[in-house]
C-alpha positions in Angstrom: 17.0 9.3 -1.2 17.0 12.9 -2.5 19.4 11.8 -5.2 16.6 9.8 -6.7 14.9 13.1 -7.5 17.9 15.2 -8.2 18.9 13.1 -11.2 15.8 14.3 -13.0 16.6 18.0 -12.3 18.7 20.4 -14.5 22.2 20.4 -13.1 22.2 24.0 -11.8 18.9 23.4 -9.9 20.2 20.1 -8.5 23.4 21.8 -7.3 21.6 24.5 -5.5 19.2 22.0 -3.9 22.1 20.0 -2.6 23.5 23.1 -1.0 20.5 23.5 1.3 21.7 20.5 3.4 18.8 20.5 5.8 19.4 18.1 8.7 15.6 17.5 8.9 15.4 16.6 5.2 13.7 18.2 2.2 10.0 17.7 1.9 9.2 19.5 -1.3 10.9 21.3 -4.3 8.6 23.8 -6.0 9.4 25.0 -9.5 7.4 27.8 -11.1 8.3 29.4 -14.5 9.9 32.8 -14.0 10.1 32.3 -10.3 13.0 31.2 -8.0 13.1 27.6 -6.9 11.7 27.1 -3.4 12.9 24.2 -1.2 10.7 23.3 1.7 12.0 21.4 4.8 10.0 20.4 7.8 10.0 23.9 9.2 11.4 26.5 6.7 11.2 27.6 3.1 14.5 28.2 1.3 14.4 30.5 -1.8 17.2 29.5 -4.1 18.8 31.9 -6.6 17.9 30.0 -9.7 15.0 31.3 -11.7 13.0 28.5 -13.4 12.3 28.6 -17.1 10.0 26.5 -19.3 12.9 24.5 -20.7 13.7 23.3 -17.2 10.2 21.8 -16.8 10.3 20.1 -20.1 13.8 18.7 -19.4 12.4 17.1 -16.2 9.5 15.5 -18.1 11.8 14.2 -20.8 14.1 12.6 -18.2 11.3 11.2 -16.2 9.7 9.6 -19.2 13.1 8.4 -20.5 12.6 10.5 -23.7 9.0 9.3 -24.3 6.6 11.8 -22.8 3.8 9.9 -24.5 4.5 7.0 -22.2 3.5 9.1 -19.2 0.7 11.0 -20.8 -2.0 9.4 -18.6 0.0 10.4 -15.5 0.3 14.0 -16.8 -3.4 14.1 -17.4 -4.0 13.0 -13.8 -1.9 15.9 -12.6 1.2 14.1 -11.3 3.9 11.5 -12.1 5.3 9.1 -9.5 8.9 8.1 -9.9 11.1 5.4 -8.3 11.2 5.9 -4.6 7.5 6.9 -4.5 8.3 10.5 -5.1 5.4 12.5 -6.7 5.9 15.2 -9.3 2.8 17.4 -9.4 2.1 19.3 -12.6 0.1 22.4 -13.4 -0.6 24.0 -16.7 -3.5 24.6 -19.2 -5.9 21.7 -19.2 -7.2 20.5 -22.6 -10.8 19.0 -22.1 -12.8 16.6 -24.1 -16.3 15.5 -23.2 -15.7 16.6 -19.6 -12.4 14.7 -19.2 -8.8 16.0 -19.2 -7.1 14.8 -22.3 -3.9 16.7 -22.0 -2.1 19.4 -19.9 -0.2 21.9 -22.1 1.8 25.0 -21.4 3.0 23.4 -18.2 4.1 26.3 -15.9 4.9 24.7 -12.5 5.8 21.5 -10.7 5.7 20.4 -7.1 8.1 17.6 -6.3 7.1 15.9 -3.0 9.9 13.7 -1.5 8.7 10.3 -0.1 10.4 8.8 2.9 10.3 5.4 4.5 10.1 6.1 8.2 10.3 2.7 9.9 8.4 2.8 13.2 6.5 6.0 12.5 3.2 4.3 13.0 4.2 2.7 16.4 1.7 5.1 18.2 -1.1 4.1 15.9 -0.8 0.4 16.3 -2.5 0.1 19.7 -5.6 1.6 18.1 -5.5 -0.3 14.8 -4.6 -3.6 16.5 -7.1 -4.3 19.3 -7.6 -7.7 21.0 -5.2 -9.2 18.4 -7.4 -8.3 15.5 -7.4 -5.4 13.0 -9.9 -2.6 13.3 -11.3 -1.3 10.0 -9.6 2.0 9.9 -9.6 5.3 8.0 -6.4 7.4 8.3 -7.5 11.0 7.4 -5.4 14.1 6.9 -5.1 17.1 4.6 -2.6 16.8 1.8 1.1 16.7 2.8 0.5 15.7 6.4 2.0 12.2 6.3 -0.9 9.8 5.8 0.8 7.9 3.0 4.0 7.5 5.1 2.0 6.4 8.1 0.0 4.0 5.9 3.2 2.4 4.6 4.5 1.7 8.1 1.1 0.4 9.3 1.1 -2.1 6.4 4.6 -3.1 7.2 3.8 -3.8 10.9 0.5 -5.6 10.2 2.3 -7.8 7.6 5.4 -8.6 9.7 3.7 -8.7 13.0 4.2 -6.8 16.2 6.2 -8.9 18.6 5.6 -6.9 21.7 1.9 -7.2 21.2 2.1 -11.0 20.5 0.7 -10.3 17.0 2.2 -12.6 14.4 1.2 -10.8 11.2 -1.4 -11.3 8.4 -1.5 -11.5 4.7 -2.0 -7.9 3.4 -3.3 -7.0 0.0 -1.9 -3.6 -1.1 -3.5 -1.7 -4.0 -0.9 0.8 -4.9 -2.5 2.6 -7.8 0.1 5.3 -8.3 3.1 3.4 -7.1 3.7 5.8 -4.1 3.3 3.4 -1.2 5.7 0.5 -2.1 7.5 2.3 -4.9 7.1 -0.7 -7.3 9.6 -0.7 -10.1 9.8 -3.5 -12.7 7.4 -5.5 -10.5 9.5 -5.2 -7.2 8.8 -3.1 -4.2 11.6 -0.6 -3.4 10.2 0.2 0.0 9.5 -2.1 2.9 5.8 -3.0 3.2 6.3 -6.3 5.0 7.0 -9.9 4.3 3.3 -11.0 3.9 2.2 -8.2 1.6 1.0 -8.9 -2.0 0.9 -5.8 -4.2 -1.2 -4.7 -7.2 0.2 -1.5 -8.8 -0.8 0.7 -11.7 -4.5 -0.4 -11.5 -7.4 1.8 -10.5 -8.2 1.3 -6.8 -11.6 -0.2 -7.3 -10.4 -2.8 -9.8 -7.3 -3.6 -7.7 -9.3 -4.1 -4.5 -11.7 -6.5 -6.2 -8.9 -8.4 -7.9 -6.8 -8.9 -4.8 -9.8 -9.9 -2.6 -10.8 -12.6 -5.2 -7.4 -13.9 -6.0 -5.0 -13.7 -3.1 -6.9 -14.8 0.0 -5.7 -11.8 2.0 -6.9 -11.0 5.5 -6.4 -7.2 5.3 -6.7 -4.8 2.3 -5.0 -1.4 2.2 -4.9 1.5 -0.2 -4.4 5.3 -0.3 -6.8 8.1 -0.9 -10.2 6.4 -1.4 -13.3 8.4 -2.1 -14.8 7.8 -5.6 -18.1 6.1 -5.9 -16.3 3.1 -7.6 -14.0 2.9 -4.5 -17.0 2.8 -2.3 -18.6 -0.1 -4.1 -15.3 -2.0 -4.0 -15.0 -1.3 -0.2 -18.5 -2.8 0.2 -17.4 -5.9 -1.8 -14.3 -6.3 0.4 -16.3 -5.9 3.6 -18.7 -8.6 2.5 -15.8 -10.9 1.9 -14.7 -10.6 5.6 -11.5 -8.7 4.8 -10.2 -6.1 7.2 -9.6 -2.6 5.8 -7.1 0.1 6.3 -7.4 3.1 4.0 -6.5 6.8 3.8 -8.4 9.8 2.5 -8.2 13.5 2.4 -10.0 15.5 5.2 -9.5 17.0 8.5 -12.3 15.5 10.7 -15.1 12.9 10.6 -17.6 15.6 9.9 -15.5 16.7 6.9 -15.2 13.2 5.4 -18.9 12.5 6.0 -19.8 15.3 3.6 -18.7 12.8 0.9 -21.9 10.8 0.3 -20.3 7.4 -0.2 -18.0 7.6 2.9 -21.0 8.8 5.0 -22.9 5.7 3.9 -20.0 3.4 4.9 -19.5 5.1 8.3 -23.3 5.2 9.1 -23.5 1.4 8.2 -20.6 0.7 10.5 -18.2 -0.6 8.0 -15.4 1.4 9.6 -14.6 1.1 13.3 -12.0 3.9 13.7 -10.9 7.1 12.2 -7.4 8.4 12.9 -7.0 12.2 12.2 -3.6 13.5 11.3 -2.3 17.0 10.8 1.0 18.8 10.2 0.7 20.9 13.4 3.9 19.5 15.0 5.3 18.2 11.7 3.8 15.7 9.3 2.1 12.7 10.9 1.0 14.6 14.0 -1.9 12.6 15.6 -4.7 15.0 16.3 -7.5 12.6 17.3 -8.6 9.0 17.2 -12.3 8.5 17.0 -13.9 5.1 17.8 -16.9 5.1 15.4 -19.1 2.5 17.1 -19.5 4.7 20.2 -18.1 7.9 18.7 -15.9 8.1 21.8 -13.1 10.4 21.0 -9.6 9.6 22.2 -7.6 12.7 22.1 -3.8 12.2 21.9 
């Protein structure tokens, strides 16, 4: 899995990263111009000897774009590029603005490479809460960045799609809106990660457009996507709920009070569109379940 990323790195950096050899796996590789490479595992930071230069970052972009940086310009403008395997390369530099929108990022000075992993079964402890009385609860999975919500979501989708035999749940048609290609790692139209046998995927489309498309066209029972929050997302969620589709989404935050500060989400919660919020953290490693809140009664289930 790490090799999917290392092939984009300059050879000397790739060689030093390989030497880390963490048994727990590498979570991030941080590259900052004129600073040493930092490799982050589940519990430590490792400072490599190599000092990053501007040419290294440009070389990575050229390799990722297959010698056509223009082809990934929109991704760069959004601050990150997703590569095969669902790995995310975050980019920082000097933003070029036009009419309030970012039109380019120039003088790129740092990158954060986040390694995606398929962790089959990581959502086992969530399923009794998401799947109640043989039906799906409308669920928000909430966590700060880097705490495993996308990995958890991927496994939830897989289990809802395939079914959970020990709970006599036989699986449902799931519509996955994979805007950035991180969840299923779609390449040339095919998913490279397991999101289940009954899952239909729309990738590379804005979430609000993808949600409306998949509800209208595919007759799914459940819709899932990552990192909702914009007002356009909110309107699409309302549309999905009126269509009788069950919903499993993620968003950034650390508590129900935190996410309710976002006007659109507060409206959805107050109107009862979501039945459950699962709060994750990185306290005991990514994917730590901090709290499960049943919204109808606001009864907290602390795990």
